C-alpha positions in Angstrom: -161.9 101.8 76.7 -165.0 101.9 78.9 -164.2 101.2 82.6 -167.1 98.7 82.6 -164.8 96.5 80.6 -162.8 96.0 83.8 -165.7 94.0 85.2 -166.2 92.1 81.9 -162.5 91.2 81.8 -162.6 90.1 85.5 -165.7 88.1 84.8 -164.2 86.4 81.7 -160.9 85.6 83.3 -161.8 85.2 87.0 -162.1 81.5 86.7 -158.5 81.5 85.3 -157.4 83.4 88.4 -159.2 81.0 90.6 -157.9 77.9 88.8 -154.2 79.0 88.9 -154.1 81.0 92.2 -157.2 80.1 94.2 -156.1 76.4 94.8 -153.1 77.7 96.6 -155.5 79.1 99.2 -157.4 75.8 99.5 -154.7 73.8 101.3 -154.5 76.6 103.9 -158.3 76.4 104.4 -158.2 72.7 104.7 -155.3 72.6 107.0 -156.9 75.0 109.4 -160.1 72.8 109.7 -162.1 75.9 110.2 -165.8 76.5 110.3 -167.7 78.0 107.4 -167.6 81.4 109.2 -163.9 81.3 109.7 -163.3 80.1 106.2 -165.4 83.1 104.9 -163.3 85.4 107.0 -160.1 84.0 105.7 -161.2 84.3 102.1 -162.3 87.9 102.8 -158.8 88.6 104.1 -157.3 87.0 101.0 -159.4 89.2 98.8 -158.5 92.3 100.8 -154.8 91.6 100.0 -155.8 91.3 96.3 -157.7 94.6 96.4 -154.7 96.4 97.9 -152.5 95.1 95.2 -155.0 96.0 92.5 -155.4 99.5 94.0 -151.6 100.1 93.8 -151.3 98.8 90.3 -154.4 100.7 89.2 -152.9 103.9 90.6 -149.5 103.4 88.9 -151.2 102.4 85.6 -153.4 105.5 85.7 -150.4 107.8 86.3 -148.5 106.1 83.4 -151.5 106.3 81.1 -152.1 110.0 81.9 -148.5 110.8 81.1 -147.8 108.6 78.1 -151.1 107.9 76.3 -152.2 110.7 74.0 -154.9 110.1 71.4 -153.4 109.2 68.0 -153.5 106.6 65.3 -150.2 105.2 66.7 -152.0 104.6 70.0 -154.5 102.3 68.3 -151.7 100.4 66.6 -149.8 100.1 69.9 -152.8 98.7 71.8 -153.9 96.5 68.9 -150.5 94.8 68.8 -150.4 94.6 72.6 -153.8 93.0 72.8 -152.9 90.5 70.1 -149.7 89.5 71.9 -151.4 89.2 75.3 -154.3 87.3 73.7 -151.9 84.8 72.2 -150.2 84.5 75.7 -153.7 83.9 77.2 -154.4 81.1 74.7 -151.0 79.5 75.3 -151.8 79.9 79.1 -154.8 77.7 78.5 -153.1 75.1 76.4 -150.0 74.6 78.5 -149.4 74.3 82.2 -147.3 77.1 83.7 -145.7 76.9 87.1 -147.8 79.1 89.4 -146.0 81.7 91.4 -149.0 82.9 93.5 -148.8 81.9 97.2 -145.9 79.4 97.2 -143.3 81.7 98.6 -145.8 83.6 100.7 -146.9 80.5 102.5 -143.3 79.5 103.3 -142.5 83.1 104.5 -145.8 83.0 106.5 -144.5 80.1 108.6 -141.5 82.1 109.6 -142.8 85.7 109.9 -146.5 85.4 110.6 -146.8 82.6 113.2 -148.0 85.1 115.8 -150.4 86.8 113.4 -151.8 83.9 111.3 -154.5 86.0 109.7 -151.8 88.1 108.0 -150.9 85.1 105.9 -154.1 85.2 103.7 -153.7 89.0 103.3 -150.1 88.6 102.2 -151.1 85.7 100.0 -153.9 87.8 98.4 -151.5 90.6 97.7 -148.9 88.2 96.2 -151.5 86.7 93.8 -152.8 90.2 93.1 -149.5 91.2 91.5 -148.9 87.8 89.8 -147.8 88.7 86.2 -150.2 86.3 84.5 -151.9 87.1 81.1 -155.3 88.2 82.8 -153.4 90.6 85.0 -151.4 92.0 82.1 -154.6 92.5 80.1 -156.0 94.4 83.1 -152.9 96.7 83.1 -153.3 97.3 79.4 -157.0 98.2 79.8 -156.1 100.5 82.7 -153.4 102.2 80.7 -155.7 102.7 77.9 -158.1 104.7 80.1 -155.5 107.5 80.3 -156.6 108.8 83.7 -155.9 107.9 87.3 -159.5 107.7 88.5 -160.7 105.7 85.5 -157.7 103.3 86.0 -158.6 102.8 89.7 -162.3 102.2 88.8 -161.2 99.8 86.0 -159.1 97.7 88.5 -161.9 97.9 91.1 -164.4 96.5 88.7 -161.8 93.9 87.6 -161.4 92.9 91.2 -165.2 92.6 91.6 -165.5 90.4 88.5 -162.7 88.1 89.6 -163.8 87.9 93.2 -167.2 86.5 92.3 -165.4 83.2 91.6 -164.0 83.1 95.1 -167.4 83.2 96.8 -167.8 79.4 96.9 -164.4 78.8 98.5 -165.6 78.8 102.1 -167.6 75.7 101.1 -164.2 74.0 100.7 -165.5 70.4 100.5 -166.7 71.1 96.9 -163.2 71.9 95.7 -161.1 68.9 96.8 -160.7 67.9 93.1 -158.6 70.9 92.0 -157.7 69.3 88.7 -161.3 69.9 87.5 -160.9 73.5 88.4 -157.7 73.8 86.4 -159.4 72.3 83.3 -162.2 74.8 83.5 -159.6 77.6 83.9 -157.8 76.4 80.8 -161.0 76.6 78.7 -161.8 80.0 80.1 -158.3 81.3 79.3 -158.6 80.0 75.7 -162.0 81.6 75.2 -160.9 84.9 76.7 -157.7 84.9 74.6 -159.8 84.5 71.4 -162.0 87.4 72.4 -159.1 89.7 73.0 -157.3 88.5 69.9 -160.4 89.7 68.0 -160.3 93.0 69.9 -156.7 93.5 69.0 -157.4 92.9 65.3 -160.3 95.4 65.4 -157.9 98.0 66.8 -155.5 97.5 63.9 -158.2 97.4 61.2 -159.7 100.6 62.5 -156.5 102.6 62.1 
């Protein structure tokens, strides 16, 4: 597993993250009626929360990978099967509509706990979406585990973050995203394509044993 695959995975599944988690941020941006500068600041706070979550998960994945993953033919079988299962989940994720966890509870909690510090809401929301156990995130954990080292795992998640974050850049221009259903449709197609790619990768792992 090359750590650059973290960026490729983020790039290939980032639209899925945006389609299923990003739209939860959109009502917050719209309700605030902010300027472009303020919207940009809010999105940056949101992404900061995601980066913190990815850093924690990357660290834990690296520690687990360094402890548990020793080079062997069994390791290839393990990752091959795991990639196939997650790829099928990704494809199902594209074909069917799942209830999004993301920011729902965080926004409700934010009304109670963060009224005096409103800018903590997007940070908390970003953290919540950053640890959302969706197929793209589980694939990232698998890739980080496969790296077998803490530093490589952290770099994998950092590049995964960069890849997914590129799709959040247009969000400050919120007027272009009022039709969220279109975004969801694009996300479904992206999930299916990414699932097919990782299904192929899982099969290659098993064949190479």
